[in-house]
C-alpha positions in Angstrom: -1.8 -14.0 -5.0 -3.8 -13.1 -1.9 -2.4 -13.3 1.6 -3.7 -16.8 2.4 -2.2 -18.1 -0.8 1.1 -16.4 0.1 1.2 -18.1 3.5 0.4 -21.5 1.9 3.3 -21.0 -0.6 5.9 -20.1 2.0 4.9 -21.7 5.3 5.1 -25.3 6.3 1.6 -26.9 6.7 2.3 -27.2 10.5 2.8 -23.5 10.7 -0.1 -22.4 8.5 -2.8 -22.2 11.3 -0.6 -20.0 13.4 0.2 -17.9 10.4 -3.5 -17.3 9.6 -4.1 -16.4 13.2 -1.3 -13.7 13.0 -2.8 -12.5 9.7 -6.2 -12.0 11.4 -4.4 -10.0 14.2 -3.2 -7.5 11.6 0.4 -8.6 11.2 1.7 -8.1 7.7 2.0 -11.4 5.7 5.6 -10.5 4.8 6.6 -10.5 8.5 4.8 -13.7 9.2 6.6 -15.5 6.3 9.8 -13.6 7.0 10.8 -12.6 3.5 9.7 -10.7 0.5 10.6 -10.6 -3.2 12.2 -7.4 -4.4 13.4 -6.9 -8.0 13.6 -10.7 -8.4 15.7 -11.2 -5.2 14.5 -12.6 -1.9 15.0 -10.5 1.2 14.5 -11.4 4.8 12.3 -8.9 6.7 11.1 -8.5 10.2 9.7 -5.8 12.5 13.0 -4.0 12.5 12.9 -3.0 8.8 10.3 -1.6 6.4 8.6 -4.0 4.0 9.9 -3.1 0.5 7.3 -1.6 -1.8 6.7 -1.6 -5.5 7.5 2.1 -5.6 11.0 1.4 -4.3 11.5 -1.2 -7.1 10.6 1.7 -9.5 13.2 3.9 -7.8 15.8 1.2 -8.3 14.8 0.6 -11.9 14.9 4.3 -12.8 18.2 4.8 -11.1 19.8 1.9 -13.0 18.6 3.4 -16.2 20.1 6.8 -15.4 23.3 5.3 -14.2 23.7 3.3 -17.5 23.3 6.5 -19.5 25.3 8.8 -17.3 28.5 6.9 -16.4 31.1 5.0 -18.4 33.3 3.9 -15.5 33.3 2.0 -12.3 31.1 3.9 -9.9 30.8 4.3 -6.1 27.2 4.2 -4.7 25.9 5.1 -1.3 22.5 4.0 0.0 21.3 6.1 3.0 18.9 4.4 5.4 19.3 1.0 3.9 16.9 -0.9 6.1 16.7 -4.5 4.7 19.4 -3.6 2.2 17.1 -4.2 -0.7 18.2 -1.1 -2.7 21.9 -1.5 -2.1 22.0 -5.2 -2.7 19.9 -4.9 -5.9 22.2 -2.2 -7.3 25.2 -4.3 -6.4 23.7 -7.2 -8.3 22.5 -5.3 -11.3 25.3 -2.8 -11.9 28.4 -4.9 -12.4 30.9 -2.0 -12.5 30.0 -0.6 -9.0 31.1 -0.6 -5.4 28.2 -0.1 -3.1 28.2 1.2 0.5 25.0 1.4 2.6 24.4 2.9 6.0 21.7 2.9 8.6 21.2 4.3 12.1 19.5 1.1 13.3 21.8 -1.7 14.3 18.9 -4.1 14.2 18.2 -3.2 10.6 21.9 -3.6 9.7 21.8 -7.1 11.1 19.0 -8.0 8.6 20.8 -6.2 5.8 24.0 -8.1 6.4 22.1 -11.4 6.4 20.5 -10.4 3.1 24.0 -9.5 1.7 25.1 -13.1 2.4 21.9 -14.7 1.1 22.1 -12.9 -2.1 25.8 -13.3 -2.6 26.3 -9.6 -2.9 29.3 -7.5 -1.8 27.7 -4.4 -0.2 29.7 -2.7 2.6 27.2 -2.0 5.3 28.0 0.3 8.2 26.4 2.1 11.1 25.9 5.9 10.6 23.5 8.7 11.4 23.3 10.0 7.9 26.8 11.1 6.9 28.3 10.9 10.4 30.5 7.9 9.6 30.8 8.4 5.8 34.3 9.3 4.7 34.6 9.3 0.9 32.9 10.6 -2.2 30.3 8.9 -4.4 29.0 9.0 -7.9 25.5 8.0 -6.8 23.8 8.7 -3.5 20.3 7.1 -3.2 17.9 7.1 -0.4 14.3 6.2 0.5 14.3 8.0 3.9 11.5 8.4 6.4 9.1 10.9 4.8 5.8 10.6 6.5 4.7 13.6 8.6 3.7 12.8 12.2 0.2 14.1 11.7 -0.3 12.2 8.4 -2.8 9.4 8.3 -1.5 6.0 7.2 -2.9 2.5 7.2 -3.1 0.8 10.6 -1.3 -2.3 9.3 1.7 -0.1 8.6 1.4 2.2 11.7 1.0 -0.8 14.0 3.8 -3.0 12.7 6.5 -1.3 10.8 9.4 0.6 12.5 8.4 4.2 13.1 12.0 5.3 12.9 11.9 4.3 9.2 8.5 5.9 8.6 8.2 9.3 10.2 10.1 12.5 9.9 9.7 16.0 11.4 9.4 19.2 9.4 6.3 17.8 7.6 8.3 14.7 6.6 11.1 16.8 5.0 13.7 16.6 7.7 15.9 13.9 6.1 15.8 15.4 2.6 16.9 18.8 4.1 19.7 17.2 6.1 21.0 15.1 3.2 20.9 17.9 0.7 22.4 20.4 3.2 25.5 18.2 3.6 25.8 16.1 0.5 28.2 18.3 -1.6 31.3 17.1 0.3 30.4 13.5 -0.5 29.7 13.9 -4.2 32.2 13.5 -7.1 32.2 16.2 -9.8 29.8 14.2 -11.9 27.1 12.6 -9.7 23.4 11.6 -9.3 21.2 11.8 -6.2 18.1 9.7 -6.2 15.2 9.9 -3.8 11.9 8.3 -3.2 9.5 10.9 -1.8 6.0 11.4 -0.5 3.6 12.2 -3.4 2.9 15.7 -2.1 6.5 16.7 -1.4 7.9 17.2 -4.9 7.9 21.0 -5.1 9.3 21.4 -1.6 12.1 19.0 -2.2 12.9 20.6 -5.6 13.1 23.9 -3.7 15.6 22.3 -1.3 17.7 21.1 -4.1 17.8 24.6 -5.7 18.7 26.1 -2.2 21.6 23.7 -1.5 22.7 22.6 -5.0 21.9 25.5 -7.3 24.1 24.3 -10.2 22.3 21.0 -10.7 19.5 19.6 -12.8 16.4 18.3 -11.0 13.9 15.8 -12.4 10.6 15.0 -10.7 9.2 11.6 -11.8 5.9 9.8 -11.2 5.3 6.2 -10.1 3.0 3.8 -11.9 0.0 5.3 -10.1 0.8 8.7 -11.7 1.8 10.2 -8.4 4.9 12.3 -7.9 7.3 9.8 -6.2 10.9 10.3 -7.2 13.5 13.1 -7.4 16.7 12.8 -9.4 19.4 15.4 -9.1 22.2 15.5 -11.7 25.5 17.2 -11.0 27.6 17.6 -14.1 30.6 19.4 -12.6 
């Protein structure tokens, strides 16, 4: 489905002309329509949250698979930097024996996430936090698709000009949030736990090195996306 067909599907005929005009101005079709499909669920999106990508669906799918093979009990999950809430809500819907918390530093993003929580009849506990600053318990799974684009990295204009930079860019060549999470994560993990990250396709080795630095007694798995690019890091803590 191309962008014009997408507009025709979701916009009223009276709004179509204005929608096409915005499309020609370089506004993403998902922001014009106001929603996007993610893992079979519909999520409201606007300029305060990233537009969910296929790669993030892959992150969720792989995480669900690892969870099903790793745990045999009710689990607690934390989504760091939740944005629209798509990861947290999907995990809440798909993993029945789970309790899901999700945090974000952006209050505007949290407003959208809470709307999506209601629309999808999910039970995620969303709260405001700068990484772990307001987290106060331990988790079996911590998942994050943090900002990972370096400030000098070239990205498409439609992304750079529309999507929130706070959710795109990170210092330290895009590694800042991985370093901060891994540096502090131990006190928020149960004895048996999984950490799941979406990463930039050139960051795999550096993030694996960070895991070895901060969590030396864990197993690390680097996985590729459907485009055969390094895209996911999974960390397994057994004790």
